[in-house]
C-alpha positions as CSV (number, residue, x, y, z in Angstrom):
1,X,-156.4,199.1,-45.0
2,X,-153.2,200.9,-43.8
3,X,-153.0,202.8,-47.0
4,X,-156.2,204.7,-46.2
5,X,-154.9,205.7,-42.8
6,X,-151.5,207.1,-43.8
7,X,-149.1,207.1,-46.7
8,X,-147.0,204.0,-47.0
9,X,-143.2,204.1,-46.8
10,X,-142.2,202.8,-50.2
11,X,-138.8,201.4,-49.1
12,X,-140.3,199.4,-46.3
13,X,-143.1,198.2,-48.6
14,X,-140.5,197.0,-51.2
15,X,-138.4,195.3,-48.5
16,X,-141.5,193.4,-47.2
17,X,-142.4,192.5,-50.7
18,X,-139.0,190.9,-51.3
19,X,-139.3,189.1,-47.9
20,X,-142.7,187.6,-48.9
21,X,-141.4,186.6,-52.3
22,X,-138.4,184.7,-50.8
23,X,-140.6,183.2,-48.1
24,X,-142.8,181.5,-50.7
25,X,-139.8,180.0,-52.6
26,X,-138.4,176.6,-51.4
27,X,-135.0,177.3,-52.8
28,X,-132.5,180.1,-52.7
29,X,-133.1,182.7,-55.4
30,X,-131.1,184.7,-57.9
31,X,-131.2,188.5,-57.7
32,X,-132.7,188.6,-61.2
33,X,-135.6,186.3,-60.2
34,X,-136.3,188.3,-57.1
35,X,-136.4,191.5,-59.0
36,X,-138.6,190.0,-61.7
37,X,-141.1,188.7,-59.2
38,X,-141.1,192.0,-57.3
39,X,-141.4,194.0,-60.5
40,X,-138.6,196.3,-59.6
41,X,-135.2,197.1,-61.1
42,X,-132.4,194.7,-60.1
43,X,-130.5,197.7,-58.6
44,X,-133.4,198.5,-56.3
45,X,-133.9,194.8,-55.3
46,X,-130.1,194.6,-54.6
47,X,-130.3,197.6,-52.3
48,X,-133.1,196.1,-50.3
49,X,-131.4,192.7,-50.1
50,X,-128.1,194.2,-49.0
51,X,-129.8,195.9,-46.1
52,X,-131.4,192.7,-45.1
53,X,-128.0,191.0,-45.4
54,X,-126.4,193.5,-43.1
55,X,-129.0,193.0,-40.4
56,X,-128.8,189.2,-40.7
57,X,-132.3,188.6,-42.2
58,X,-130.9,187.2,-45.5
59,X,-128.1,184.8,-46.3
60,X,-126.1,184.6,-49.5
61,X,-124.5,181.4,-50.7
62,X,-120.8,182.3,-51.5
63,X,-120.7,179.9,-54.4
64,X,-124.0,180.4,-56.2
65,X,-124.5,184.0,-54.9
66,X,-128.2,183.1,-54.4
67,X,-130.2,184.6,-51.6
68,X,-132.4,183.0,-48.9
69,X,-134.1,184.1,-45.7
70,X,-132.1,183.5,-42.5
71,X,-133.2,181.8,-39.3
72,X,-133.4,185.2,-37.7
73,X,-137.0,185.3,-38.8
74,X,-137.5,182.2,-36.6
75,X,-136.1,184.1,-33.7
76,X,-138.5,186.9,-34.4
77,X,-141.4,184.5,-34.7
78,X,-140.4,182.8,-31.4
79,X,-140.4,186.1,-29.6
80,X,-143.8,187.1,-31.0
81,X,-145.2,183.7,-30.1
82,X,-144.0,184.0,-26.5
83,X,-146.2,187.2,-26.2
84,X,-149.1,185.7,-28.0
85,X,-152.5,184.9,-26.5
86,X,-155.1,183.5,-28.9
87,X,-157.9,184.2,-26.3
88,X,-156.8,187.9,-26.0
89,X,-156.7,188.4,-29.7
90,X,-160.0,186.6,-30.4
91,X,-162.1,188.0,-27.4
92,X,-163.2,191.3,-29.0
93,X,-164.4,189.4,-32.1
94,X,-166.2,186.9,-30.0
95,X,-168.0,189.6,-28.2
96,X,-169.0,191.1,-31.5
97,X,-170.1,187.7,-32.8
98,X,-172.3,187.0,-29.7
99,X,-173.9,190.4,-30.1
100,X,-174.6,189.9,-33.8
101,X,-176.1,186.5,-33.2
102,X,-177.6,187.2,-29.8
103,X,-176.4,183.8,-28.6
104,X,-173.5,182.4,-26.5
105,X,-170.1,182.3,-28.2
106,X,-167.1,180.1,-27.4
107,X,-163.4,179.7,-28.3
108,X,-162.0,176.2,-27.8
109,X,-158.8,174.4,-28.4
110,X,-157.5,170.8,-28.1
111,X,-155.6,169.6,-25.1
112,X,-154.7,165.9,-24.6
113,X,-157.3,164.7,-27.0
114,X,-160.0,166.8,-25.4
115,X,-161.8,170.0,-26.1
116,X,-161.1,172.8,-23.6
117,X,-162.9,176.1,-23.6
118,X,-160.5,179.0,-23.4
119,X,-163.0,181.9,-23.7
120,X,-166.8,182.1,-23.4
121,X,-169.1,185.1,-24.1
122,X,-172.5,184.5,-22.6
123,X,-175.7,185.1,-24.6
124,X,-178.5,187.3,-23.4
125,X,-180.2,184.7,-21.3
126,X,-177.0,183.0,-19.9
127,X,-178.6,179.6,-20.5
128,X,-175.4,177.9,-21.4
129,X,-173.2,179.3,-18.6
130,X,-173.0,175.9,-16.9
131,X,-172.5,173.8,-20.0
132,X,-169.7,176.0,-21.5
133,X,-167.3,177.8,-19.2
134,X,-163.6,178.7,-19.4
135,X,-161.5,175.7,-18.5
136,X,-164.3,173.1,-18.9
137,X,-163.5,170.1,-21.1
138,X,-165.7,168.1,-23.5
139,X,-165.2,165.2,-25.9
140,X,-164.0,166.1,-29.4
141,X,-166.3,163.8,-31.2
142,X,-169.5,165.3,-29.5
143,X,-168.9,169.0,-30.1
144,X,-168.8,171.2,-33.2
145,X,-165.5,172.8,-32.3
146,X,-164.1,169.4,-31.4
147,X,-164.9,167.9,-34.7
148,X,-163.1,170.8,-36.4
149,X,-160.0,170.0,-34.4
150,X,-160.3,166.3,-35.4
151,X,-159.7,167.5,-39.0
152,X,-156.0,167.7,-38.0
153,X,-155.9,164.0,-37.2
154,X,-154.5,161.4,-39.6
155,X,-156.3,158.0,-39.8
156,X,-153.8,156.6,-37.4
157,X,-154.3,159.4,-34.9
158,X,-158.1,159.1,-35.2
159,X,-157.8,155.4,-34.4
160,X,-155.7,156.3,-31.3
161,X,-158.3,158.8,-30.2
162,X,-161.0,156.2,-30.5
163,X,-158.9,153.6,-28.6
164,X,-157.9,156.0,-25.8
165,X,-161.0,158.2,-25.4
166,X,-163.8,156.1,-27.0
167,X,-166.9,157.4,-28.7
168,X,-169.0,157.8,-25.6
169,X,-172.7,158.5,-26.2
170,X,-173.7,161.7,-24.3
171,X,-177.1,161.8,-26.0
172,X,-179.0,159.6,-28.4
173,X,-177.6,161.9,-31.2
174,X,-173.9,161.5,-30.4
175,X,-171.7,159.9,-33.1
176,X,-170.7,156.6,-31.6
177,X,-169.1,154.7,-34.5
178,X,-165.9,155.4,-36.5
179,X,-167.8,155.3,-39.8
180,X,-170.3,157.9,-38.7
181,X,-167.5,160.1,-37.3
182,X,-165.4,159.8,-40.5
183,X,-168.4,160.6,-42.7
184,X,-169.2,163.7,-40.5
185,X,-165.5,164.9,-40.7
186,X,-165.5,164.6,-44.5
187,X,-168.7,166.6,-44.7
188,X,-167.2,169.2,-42.4
189,X,-164.0,169.4,-44.4
190,X,-165.8,170.0,-47.7
191,X,-168.2,172.6,-46.4
192,X,-165.9,174.5,-44.0
193,X,-168.0,174.5,-40.8
194,X,-169.4,172.0,-38.3
195,X,-172.8,171.5,-36.7
196,X,-173.6,170.0,-33.4
197,X,-177.2,169.0,-33.2
198,X,-178.0,167.8,-29.6
199,X,-175.0,165.6,-29.7
200,X,-173.6,166.8,-26.4
201,X,-176.6,168.3,-24.7
202,X,-180.3,167.6,-25.5
203,X,-182.1,170.8,-26.5
204,X,-178.9,172.6,-27.6
205,X,-177.5,173.2,-31.1
206,X,-174.1,174.7,-32.2
207,X,-172.5,176.2,-35.3
208,X,-168.7,176.1,-35.3
209,X,-166.0,177.4,-37.7
210,X,-162.3,176.7,-37.7
211,X,-159.5,179.1,-36.7
212,X,-156.4,178.3,-38.6
213,X,-152.8,179.5,-38.2
214,X,-150.2,180.4,-40.8
215,X,-149.6,176.7,-41.6
216,X,-153.2,176.1,-42.4
217,X,-153.7,173.9,-39.3
218,X,-156.9,174.2,-37.3
219,X,-155.7,175.6,-33.9
220,X,-159.1,176.4,-32.5
221,X,-162.8,176.5,-33.1
222,X,-165.3,179.2,-32.5
223,X,-168.9,178.4,-32.0
224,X,-172.4,179.9,-31.5
225,X,-174.6,177.8,-29.2
226,X,-178.2,178.1,-28.3
227,X,-181.5,176.2,-27.6
228,X,-183.1,174.3,-30.5
229,X,-186.1,176.5,-30.1
230,X,-184.0,179.5,-31.3
231,X,-181.4,177.8,-33.4
232,X,-183.8,176.4,-35.9
233,X,-182.4,174.9,-39.1
234,X,-183.5,178.0,-40.9
235,X,-181.8,180.4,-38.5
236,X,-178.6,178.3,-38.5
237,X,-178.3,178.9,-42.3
238,X,-178.2,182.7,-41.5
239,X,-175.7,182.3,-38.7
240,X,-173.2,180.0,-40.5
241,X,-171.7,182.7,-42.7
242,X,-171.4,185.1,-39.7
243,X,-169.5,182.5,-37.7
244,X,-167.3,181.7,-40.7
245,X,-166.5,185.4,-41.2
246,X,-165.4,185.8,-37.6
247,X,-163.3,182.7,-37.7
248,X,-161.6,183.9,-40.9
249,X,-160.9,187.3,-39.3
250,X,-159.2,185.6,-36.3
251,X,-157.3,183.3,-38.7
252,X,-156.0,186.3,-40.6
253,X,-154.7,187.7,-37.3
254,X,-152.7,184.5,-37.0
255,X,-151.2,185.1,-40.5
256,X,-153.4,182.5,-42.2
257,X,-154.0,182.8,-45.9
258,X,-155.5,180.5,-48.5
259,X,-152.0,179.6,-49.6
260,X,-151.4,178.1,-46.2
261,X,-153.8,175.3,-47.1
262,X,-151.3,173.9,-49.7
263,X,-148.4,174.1,-47.3
264,X,-150.1,172.3,-44.5
265,X,-149.0,168.6,-43.9
266,X,-151.0,166.1,-45.9
267,X,-153.2,163.7,-43.9
268,X,-152.3,160.0,-44.0
């Protein structure tokens, strides 16, 4: 935590506290309410808010005198996003994950209803180098990370995926019916991770966990893959929390919090 590294600047801390309070409120706020939620005197809150007003980060309604955050934060967010690289942020954590599990580790995103690998860290034996490499694509329904990304799909979008891409069988274990896929997605949604059990490649298993952004949307999946001889069902139970922990750490770097779940668009 930053507090352990150096002493916090209290003024900056209070200003950020006010910003986060206003961010969570859907409507403009009164000074008294901001001060109450921030647990600070109204005079202190007013001083912070006036500074934000001067620099254009807060607006004040001239009639109600209530305060709200300005679109300057959107400008800041856009500038940050333009410099943002998920693969660059996630790579050190993927290397750590691969070393902890002693298996291959991947980061994958969705592109045009397909899974695309954006980063791959090879395991000790490099056995999955051909199957998973940067830029290679795979069907969403036949991969652990792909099924995580399908959690974003509404029923209508899922129907579109099936119509456009089909549920092609890659092995005898691939999910090839809508019912089987939907049941699998509901299980994944409830337990928070996905398994791929020889669904894409015979002899290979995978454990995948979702990476979410600040809206709660699944923007990527990270996975550990290995041969069934090593990734036994017993060992998978040990690996699952390790993969989830890494995915959560990456998600936090994307400003995800549990509150984001309630803000994400409802599926229909």
